C-alpha positions as CSV (number, residue, x, y, z in Angstrom):
1,M,208.9,136.0,-37.9
2,N,208.5,138.8,-35.3
3,I,210.3,138.5,-31.9
4,L,207.2,137.7,-30.0
5,T,206.5,134.6,-32.3
6,Y,210.2,133.6,-32.1
7,I,210.0,133.7,-28.3
8,L,206.8,131.7,-28.4
9,S,208.4,129.3,-30.8
10,C,211.4,128.7,-28.6
11,L,209.2,128.1,-25.6
12,Y,207.0,125.7,-27.6
13,F,209.9,123.7,-28.9
14,F,211.2,123.3,-25.3
15,L,207.9,122.5,-23.6
16,P,208.8,118.9,-23.2
17,A,212.0,119.7,-21.1
18,Y,209.9,122.0,-19.2
19,F,207.5,119.6,-18.2
20,A,210.2,116.9,-17.7
21,N,212.0,119.2,-15.3
22,M,208.8,120.2,-13.4
23,T,207.7,116.4,-12.8
24,P,210.3,115.3,-10.4
25,P,209.4,117.6,-7.6
26,L,205.7,117.0,-8.3
27,V,205.9,113.3,-7.9
28,R,208.3,113.4,-5.0
29,G,205.4,113.0,-2.4
30,A,203.6,110.3,-4.6
31,R,202.7,107.2,-2.8
32,F,202.6,104.9,-5.9
33,L,205.4,102.9,-7.4
34,K,207.2,102.7,-4.2
35,I,209.8,100.6,-5.8
36,L,211.0,103.6,-7.8
37,D,211.3,105.9,-4.6
38,R,214.9,105.0,-4.4
39,E,217.8,107.4,-4.6
40,V,219.5,107.7,-8.0
41,D,222.9,107.2,-6.5
42,F,221.7,104.4,-4.2
43,G,223.0,106.4,-1.3
44,R,226.5,105.9,-2.4
45,H,229.4,108.4,-2.1
46,P,232.1,108.6,-4.9
47,P,235.3,106.7,-4.5
48,T,237.6,108.6,-2.0
49,A,240.6,108.3,-4.5
50,L,238.8,110.6,-6.8
51,F,236.9,112.8,-4.5
52,K,237.8,113.4,-1.0
53,D,234.8,115.7,-0.2
54,G,232.9,113.2,1.7
55,Q,229.4,114.2,-0.1
56,P,227.2,111.8,-1.7
57,I,227.1,111.5,-5.5
58,L,224.0,113.2,-6.0
59,G,222.1,113.2,-2.6
60,P,218.9,111.8,-1.2
61,H,216.5,114.0,-3.2
62,K,217.4,112.8,-6.4
63,R,215.0,109.7,-6.8
64,W,214.4,107.2,-9.6
65,R,210.6,108.1,-9.6
66,G,211.3,111.6,-10.5
67,V,213.9,110.6,-13.4
68,I,211.6,107.9,-14.9
69,F,208.2,110.0,-14.6
70,G,210.1,113.2,-15.9
71,I,211.1,111.4,-19.0
72,I,207.6,109.9,-19.6
73,V,205.9,113.3,-19.1
74,G,208.2,114.9,-21.4
75,M,207.6,112.3,-24.1
76,L,204.1,112.6,-23.6
77,V,204.3,116.3,-24.2
78,V,206.1,115.6,-27.6
79,W,203.3,113.3,-28.4
80,G,200.8,116.0,-27.6
81,Q,202.9,118.4,-29.8
82,S,202.8,115.9,-32.8
83,W,199.2,115.5,-32.5
84,L,198.8,119.4,-32.3
85,Y,200.9,119.8,-35.5
86,H,197.9,119.2,-37.6
87,Y,196.8,122.6,-37.0
88,E,198.3,125.5,-39.1
89,A,198.6,127.8,-36.1
90,V,200.9,125.2,-34.3
91,Q,202.8,124.7,-37.6
92,R,203.7,128.3,-37.8
93,I,205.2,128.2,-34.3
94,S,207.1,125.0,-34.7
95,F,210.7,124.8,-35.5
96,L,210.1,121.1,-36.2
97,N,207.8,119.2,-38.6
98,Y,206.6,116.7,-36.2
99,Q,205.2,114.6,-38.9
100,K,208.6,114.1,-40.5
101,I,211.0,113.5,-37.3
102,D,211.2,110.5,-35.0
103,I,209.0,111.8,-32.1
104,L,209.8,108.9,-30.0
105,L,213.7,109.6,-30.4
106,F,213.1,113.3,-30.2
107,G,210.9,113.0,-27.0
108,F,213.3,110.8,-25.4
109,L,216.3,113.0,-26.1
110,I,214.9,116.2,-24.9
111,S,213.4,114.8,-21.8
112,A,216.3,112.6,-20.8
113,G,218.7,115.5,-21.6
114,A,216.7,117.9,-19.2
115,V,216.6,115.2,-16.5
116,C,220.3,114.2,-16.8
117,G,221.2,117.9,-17.1
118,D,219.6,118.5,-13.7
119,L,221.4,115.4,-12.2
120,F,224.8,116.6,-13.5
121,F,224.6,119.8,-11.8
122,A,223.4,118.1,-8.6
123,F,226.7,116.1,-8.8
124,I,228.7,119.5,-9.4
125,K,226.8,121.0,-6.4
126,R,227.7,118.1,-4.1
127,R,231.4,118.4,-5.0
128,L,231.3,122.0,-4.1
129,K,229.5,121.2,-0.9
130,I,226.5,123.0,-1.8
131,P,223.4,121.6,0.1
132,P,220.3,120.8,-2.0
133,G,218.0,123.6,-2.4
134,T,220.6,126.2,-2.0
135,R,221.0,128.7,-4.8
136,F,223.5,127.8,-7.5
137,I,222.7,130.6,-10.1
138,P,222.5,130.5,-13.0
139,W,222.8,126.6,-13.3
140,D,219.8,125.6,-11.0
141,Q,217.7,127.5,-13.4
142,T,219.4,126.4,-16.7
143,N,220.8,123.0,-16.0
144,Y,218.1,121.2,-18.0
145,V,218.8,123.5,-21.1
146,I,222.2,122.6,-21.2
147,G,221.6,118.8,-20.8
148,A,218.8,118.8,-23.5
149,Y,221.1,120.8,-25.8
150,I,224.0,118.1,-25.2
151,F,221.6,115.0,-25.9
152,L,219.7,116.7,-28.8
153,T,222.5,118.4,-30.8
154,P,224.2,115.1,-32.2
155,V,221.0,114.1,-33.7
156,F,218.7,117.2,-34.4
157,K,220.3,120.2,-35.8
158,I,218.7,123.2,-33.8
159,D,220.0,126.7,-34.4
160,I,222.5,127.9,-31.6
161,L,220.4,131.1,-31.3
162,I,217.5,129.1,-30.2
163,W,219.5,127.6,-27.4
164,I,220.8,131.0,-26.5
165,T,217.3,132.4,-26.2
166,L,216.2,129.3,-24.2
167,F,219.0,129.8,-21.8
168,I,218.0,133.2,-21.0
169,F,214.3,133.0,-20.9
170,T,214.5,129.7,-19.1
171,F,216.6,131.5,-16.5
172,L,213.9,134.1,-16.0
173,L,210.8,131.6,-16.4
174,H,212.5,129.2,-13.9
175,I,212.9,131.8,-11.1
176,I,209.1,133.0,-11.6
177,V,207.8,129.4,-11.8
178,N,209.7,128.2,-8.7
179,R,208.9,131.4,-6.6
180,L,205.2,130.7,-7.4
181,G,205.6,127.0,-6.6
182,Y,207.3,127.7,-3.4
183,C,204.3,130.1,-2.3
184,L,202.0,127.4,-3.1
185,K,204.0,124.9,-1.1
186,L,204.6,122.7,-4.2
187,H,208.4,123.2,-4.2
188,R,210.9,123.3,-1.4
189,A,213.3,125.9,-2.7
190,K,212.6,129.4,-4.1
191,W,215.1,129.0,-6.7
């Protein structure tokens, strides 16, 4: 496998997490399912006995609608990948045999891991008193790689070199895509 094919394979493998991570900002302004337009932390602050920073747990921008739809969209991408696996060209770039794995489990873990990685680093940012949308390089760009790695590793054995490649390329791609989204007024932050 040459280097370009390897990079393409890494990106294809991680496509569900990319979509899971892109979905919350895109559904932020949606007017449907208002019951899900609630803060993930319910507007609470952590117990002062543990954290005396006065910051919210995650902040008002982390909403259930984004979390739930991020996971659903990521799982739909995995379903699409399993359907495309019938084609020989897709089989050549796939690290996984989508006909032999539990695609529901894989889709949930990679998507939930991506979303939870983002939520965890939002928690860290609040503890460091970093406002939402403020740069937190390289964690804002790679938090969902770390989350997906943590969720997937106990169940699916993926080579560590793939994760390192994803960490590096996701950092670069995230900056490019967010800049583009910011210019198109789809995203609030440049980073």
